[in-house]
C-alpha positions as YAML, in Angstrom:
chain: A
units: angstrom
residues:
- id: 1
  name: MET
  ca: [4.84, 118.29, 103.54]
- id: 2
  name: ALA
  ca: [4.04, 117.58, 107.18]
- id: 3
  name: ARG
  ca: [3.14, 114.01, 108.07]
- id: 4
  name: GLU
  ca: [0.82, 112.72, 110.76]
- id: 5
  name: TYR
  ca: [1.39, 109.42, 112.52]
- id: 6
  name: ILE
  ca: [-1.49, 107.80, 114.40]
- id: 7
  name: VAL
  ca: [-0.06, 105.39, 116.97]
- id: 8
  name: LEU
  ca: [-1.97, 103.15, 119.36]
- id: 9
  name: VAL
  ca: [-0.64, 102.33, 122.80]
- id: 10
  name: ALA
  ca: [-2.26, 99.04, 123.81]
- id: 11
  name: GLY
  ca: [-1.96, 96.34, 126.43]
- id: 12
  name: PRO
  ca: [-3.63, 94.92, 129.50]
- id: 13
  name: MET
  ca: [-4.92, 97.05, 132.35]
- id: 14
  name: GLY
  ca: [-2.03, 98.29, 134.47]
- id: 15
  name: ALA
  ca: [0.70, 97.78, 131.84]
- id: 16
  name: GLY
  ca: [1.56, 101.50, 131.78]
- id: 17
  name: LYS
  ca: [-0.25, 102.85, 128.71]
- id: 18
  name: THR
  ca: [-1.49, 106.09, 130.31]
- id: 19
  name: THR
  ca: [1.87, 106.59, 132.01]
- id: 20
  name: ALA
  ca: [3.80, 106.12, 128.76]
- id: 21
  name: ILE
  ca: [1.62, 108.63, 126.92]
- id: 22
  name: ALA
  ca: [2.02, 111.13, 129.77]
- id: 23
  name: ALA
  ca: [5.80, 110.66, 129.63]
- id: 24
  name: LEU
  ca: [5.86, 111.66, 125.94]
- id: 25
  name: SER
  ca: [3.01, 114.07, 125.32]
- id: 26
  name: GLU
  ca: [3.70, 117.75, 124.76]
- id: 27
  name: ILE
  ca: [0.10, 118.60, 125.58]
- id: 28
  name: PRO
  ca: [-1.88, 117.75, 128.71]
- id: 29
  name: VAL
  ca: [-3.05, 114.17, 128.21]
- id: 30
  name: VAL
  ca: [-6.75, 113.74, 127.56]
- id: 31
  name: ARG
  ca: [-7.83, 110.94, 129.89]
- id: 32
  name: THR
  ca: [-11.07, 109.04, 130.29]
- id: 33
  name: GLU
  ca: [-10.56, 107.44, 133.66]
- id: 34
  name: ALA
  ca: [-13.21, 105.77, 135.81]
- id: 35
  name: LEU
  ca: [-13.10, 103.84, 139.05]
- id: 36
  name: ASN
  ca: [-11.69, 100.36, 138.60]
- id: 37
  name: THR
  ca: [-14.50, 97.84, 139.04]
- id: 38
  name: ASP
  ca: [-12.18, 94.85, 138.54]
- id: 39
  name: PRO
  ca: [-9.75, 95.07, 141.50]
- id: 40
  name: ALA
  ca: [-9.23, 91.29, 141.41]
- id: 41
  name: ARG
  ca: [-7.45, 91.69, 138.06]
- id: 42
  name: ASN
  ca: [-5.51, 94.83, 138.99]
- id: 43
  name: ALA
  ca: [-5.51, 96.79, 142.24]
- id: 44
  name: LYS
  ca: [-5.11, 100.24, 140.66]
- id: 45
  name: ALA
  ca: [-7.77, 102.79, 141.64]
- id: 46
  name: THR
  ca: [-8.81, 103.92, 138.14]
- id: 47
  name: THR
  ca: [-8.77, 102.56, 134.62]
- id: 48
  name: THR
  ca: [-9.11, 103.98, 131.11]
- id: 49
  name: VAL
  ca: [-12.61, 103.49, 129.73]
- id: 50
  name: ALA
  ca: [-12.47, 105.11, 126.28]
- id: 51
  name: LEU
  ca: [-9.01, 106.43, 125.39]
- id: 52
  name: ASP
  ca: [-6.03, 108.46, 126.42]
- id: 53
  name: TYR
  ca: [-4.71, 111.03, 123.96]
- id: 54
  name: GLY
  ca: [-1.40, 112.85, 123.66]
- id: 55
  name: GLU
  ca: [0.64, 114.54, 120.95]
- id: 56
  name: ILE
  ca: [4.30, 114.88, 120.03]
- id: 57
  name: SER
  ca: [5.87, 117.16, 117.41]
- id: 58
  name: LEU
  ca: [8.74, 115.60, 115.45]
- id: 59
  name: GLY
  ca: [9.96, 118.65, 113.57]
- id: 60
  name: ASP
  ca: [9.24, 119.86, 110.03]
- id: 61
  name: GLY
  ca: [5.59, 119.96, 111.12]
- id: 62
  name: ASP
  ca: [5.38, 116.17, 111.56]
- id: 63
  name: LYS
  ca: [3.15, 115.10, 114.43]
- id: 64
  name: VAL
  ca: [2.52, 111.88, 116.33]
- id: 65
  name: ARG
  ca: [-0.95, 111.40, 117.76]
- id: 66
  name: LEU
  ca: [-0.87, 108.83, 120.56]
- id: 67
  name: TYR
  ca: [-4.09, 106.98, 121.41]
- id: 68
  name: GLY
  ca: [-4.09, 104.77, 124.47]
- id: 69
  name: VAL
  ca: [-6.74, 102.07, 124.27]
- id: 70
  name: PRO
  ca: [-8.56, 100.67, 127.31]
- id: 71
  name: GLY
  ca: [-6.99, 97.54, 128.73]
- id: 72
  name: GLN
  ca: [-10.20, 95.76, 129.71]
- id: 73
  name: ASP
  ca: [-11.96, 93.51, 127.21]
- id: 74
  name: ARG
  ca: [-15.35, 95.05, 128.01]
- id: 75
  name: PHE
  ca: [-14.15, 98.22, 126.26]
- id: 76
  name: ASP
  ca: [-12.78, 96.43, 123.19]
- id: 77
  name: PHE
  ca: [-15.27, 98.21, 120.93]
- id: 78
  name: MET
  ca: [-12.96, 101.24, 121.35]
- id: 79
  name: TRP
  ca: [-10.07, 99.15, 120.04]
- id: 80
  name: ARG
  ca: [-11.83, 98.75, 116.67]
- id: 81
  name: ILE
  ca: [-12.70, 102.44, 116.46]
- id: 82
  name: LEU
  ca: [-9.18, 103.64, 117.28]
- id: 83
  name: GLU
  ca: [-7.23, 101.14, 115.18]
- id: 84
  name: LYS
  ca: [-8.87, 102.15, 111.88]
- id: 85
  name: ARG
  ca: [-6.49, 105.05, 111.19]
- id: 86
  name: ALA
  ca: [-3.51, 103.77, 113.14]
- id: 87
  name: LEU
  ca: [-0.23, 103.24, 111.34]
- id: 88
  name: GLY
  ca: [1.29, 101.29, 114.18]
- id: 89
  name: MET
  ca: [1.07, 100.16, 117.78]
- id: 90
  name: MET
  ca: [3.23, 100.11, 120.86]
- id: 91
  name: LEU
  ca: [2.09, 97.05, 122.82]
- id: 92
  name: LEU
  ca: [2.92, 97.20, 126.53]
- id: 93
  name: VAL
  ca: [2.92, 94.02, 128.64]
- id: 94
  name: ASP
  ca: [3.29, 93.96, 132.44]
- id: 95
  name: ASN
  ca: [6.01, 91.42, 133.28]
- id: 96
  name: THR
  ca: [4.51, 90.91, 136.77]
- id: 97
  name: ALA
  ca: [1.15, 89.72, 135.39]
- id: 98
  name: SER
  ca: [0.15, 86.13, 136.13]
- id: 99
  name: ASP
  ca: [0.77, 85.07, 132.49]
- id: 100
  name: PRO
  ca: [2.37, 87.90, 130.52]
- id: 101
  name: LEU
  ca: [3.23, 85.70, 127.53]
- id: 102
  name: SER
  ca: [-0.43, 84.82, 127.07]
- id: 103
  name: GLU
  ca: [-1.27, 88.53, 127.34]
- id: 104
  name: LEU
  ca: [1.24, 89.24, 124.56]
- id: 105
  name: GLU
  ca: [-0.36, 86.60, 122.36]
- id: 106
  name: ARG
  ca: [-3.90, 87.74, 123.18]
- id: 107
  name: TYR
  ca: [-3.21, 91.35, 122.19]
- id: 108
  name: LEU
  ca: [-1.36, 90.37, 119.02]
- id: 109
  name: HIS
  ca: [-4.38, 88.29, 118.05]
- id: 110
  name: SER
  ca: [-6.84, 91.05, 118.99]
- id: 111
  name: PHE
  ca: [-4.96, 93.58, 116.85]
- id: 112
  name: GLU
  ca: [-4.14, 91.15, 114.05]
- id: 113
  name: ALA
  ca: [-5.53, 93.43, 111.33]
- id: 114
  name: LEU
  ca: [-3.36, 96.33, 112.47]
- id: 115
  name: GLY
  ca: [-0.38, 94.00, 112.72]
- id: 116
  name: ALA
  ca: [-0.90, 92.88, 109.13]
- id: 117
  name: ARG
  ca: [-0.91, 96.42, 107.71]
- id: 118
  name: GLY
  ca: [0.98, 98.47, 110.29]
- id: 119
  name: ALA
  ca: [4.10, 98.40, 112.42]
- id: 120
  name: LEU
  ca: [4.31, 96.93, 115.93]
- id: 121
  name: VAL
  ca: [6.79, 97.16, 118.78]
- id: 122
  name: VAL
  ca: [6.54, 95.47, 122.17]
- id: 123
  name: GLY
  ca: [7.51, 97.00, 125.50]
- id: 124
  name: ILE
  ca: [7.83, 94.86, 128.61]
- id: 125
  name: THR
  ca: [7.10, 96.94, 131.70]
- id: 126
  name: ARG
  ca: [7.72, 96.34, 135.40]
- id: 127
  name: ARG
  ca: [10.75, 94.17, 134.84]
- id: 128
  name: ASP
  ca: [12.26, 95.81, 137.92]
- id: 129
  name: LEU
  ca: [9.49, 94.13, 139.96]
- id: 130
  name: GLY
  ca: [9.46, 90.79, 138.15]
- id: 131
  name: ARG
  ca: [12.46, 89.56, 136.17]
- id: 132
  name: MET
  ca: [10.68, 86.43, 134.95]
- id: 133
  name: PRO
  ca: [9.92, 85.66, 132.24]
- id: 134
  name: PRO
  ca: [13.11, 86.99, 130.63]
- id: 135
  name: LEU
  ca: [13.01, 88.95, 127.37]
- id: 136
  name: GLU
  ca: [14.15, 85.82, 125.52]
- id: 137
  name: ALA
  ca: [10.83, 84.16, 126.42]
- id: 138
  name: TYR
  ca: [8.94, 86.95, 124.62]
- id: 139
  name: HIS
  ca: [11.11, 86.52, 121.54]
- id: 140
  name: ALA
  ca: [10.51, 82.76, 121.68]
- id: 141
  name: ARG
  ca: [6.72, 83.23, 121.92]
- id: 142
  name: LEU
  ca: [6.80, 85.67, 119.01]
- id: 143
  name: ALA
  ca: [8.80, 83.14, 116.98]
- id: 144
  name: GLN
  ca: [6.18, 80.46, 117.75]
- id: 145
  name: LEU
  ca: [3.59, 82.88, 116.35]
- id: 146
  name: GLY
  ca: [5.70, 83.51, 113.25]
- id: 147
  name: ARG
  ca: [6.41, 87.11, 114.27]
- id: 148
  name: VAL
  ca: [9.69, 89.01, 114.47]
- id: 149
  name: LEU
  ca: [9.15, 92.24, 116.40]
- id: 150
  name: PRO
  ca: [11.35, 94.60, 118.40]
- id: 151
  name: VAL
  ca: [10.97, 93.87, 122.13]
- id: 152
  name: PHE
  ca: [12.08, 96.47, 124.67]
- id: 153
  name: SER
  ca: [12.44, 96.41, 128.43]
- id: 154
  name: VAL
  ca: [10.82, 99.74, 129.25]
- id: 155
  name: ASP
  ca: [9.89, 101.82, 132.27]
- id: 156
  name: ALA
  ca: [6.70, 103.59, 131.14]
- id: 157
  name: ARG
  ca: [7.61, 106.58, 133.34]
- id: 158
  name: ASN
  ca: [10.92, 107.08, 131.53]
- id: 159
  name: ALA
  ca: [10.39, 109.39, 128.56]
- id: 160
  name: ALA
  ca: [13.71, 108.44, 126.94]
- id: 161
  name: GLN
  ca: [12.90, 104.72, 126.99]
- id: 162
  name: VAL
  ca: [9.37, 105.23, 125.64]
- id: 163
  name: ARG
  ca: [10.74, 107.65, 123.01]
- id: 164
  name: THR
  ca: [13.17, 104.93, 121.85]
- id: 165
  name: MET
  ca: [10.24, 102.56, 121.35]
- id: 166
  name: LEU
  ca: [8.28, 105.23, 119.49]
- id: 167
  name: GLY
  ca: [11.27, 106.14, 117.31]
- id: 168
  name: THR
  ca: [11.67, 102.49, 116.33]
- id: 169
  name: LEU
  ca: [7.97, 102.28, 115.48]
- id: 170
  name: ILE
  ca: [8.08, 105.44, 113.34]
- id: 171
  name: ALA
  ca: [11.15, 104.11, 111.49]
- id: 172
  name: MET
  ca: [9.25, 100.87, 110.79]
- id: 173
  name: VAL
  ca: [6.21, 102.83, 109.49]
- id: 174
  name: GLU
  ca: [8.45, 104.88, 107.20]
- id: 175
  name: ALA
  ca: [10.24, 101.75, 105.94]
- id: 176
  name: GLN
  ca: [6.88, 100.15, 105.11]
- id: 177
  name: ALA
  ca: [5.76, 103.29, 103.27]
- id: 178
  name: ALA
  ca: [9.00, 103.33, 101.26]
- id: 179
  name: ARG
  ca: [8.40, 99.72, 100.15]
- id: 180
  name: GLN
  ca: [4.90, 100.48, 98.81]
- id: 181
  name: PRO
  ca: [4.70, 100.97, 95.05]
- id: 182
  name: THR
  ca: [4.15, 104.56, 93.95]
- id: 183
  name: GLY
  ca: [0.45, 105.36, 93.97]
- id: 184
  name: ALA
  ca: [-0.42, 102.55, 96.40]
- id: 185
  name: THR
  ca: [-2.66, 103.41, 99.30]
- id: 186
  name: ALA
  ca: [-2.67, 101.87, 102.74]
...
């Protein structure tokens, strides 16, 4: 029987969510872009205001539905709508941000309910532009929060790197499902 995986791609504005979905999607990405009205936070011209959507077929009829959530807090109502059916999340954090470790913590807290029931992986983007903090600092912050999660250095434009993150996430979702008692529902 074919399975469907609903996966969120979350993170701050400019972390590479739309780019990562575009790198993976087999269909033209549905985008809801608008002019960026917060250039002080990020100089990019547009920003996602509702969602980005892409799809990937895994074989045997299995499908991954990727939903990119807006990075700005003023659109956080979309976070709640989109996370309801999600089985997991790829969290992207821009390493060149002024305080990327705080961004990591903020998003983990914001998606705490999904983290409690679903699988999470973390991708650190733009490490080619800013090598600090190192990946070890992300692991240390996660440890302070009592979390052990896979952390990847990822170029959101590189389909192979993003696919590795997604494959890890799907494996985690399947492992969680295998641990559930027969007849249990998520």
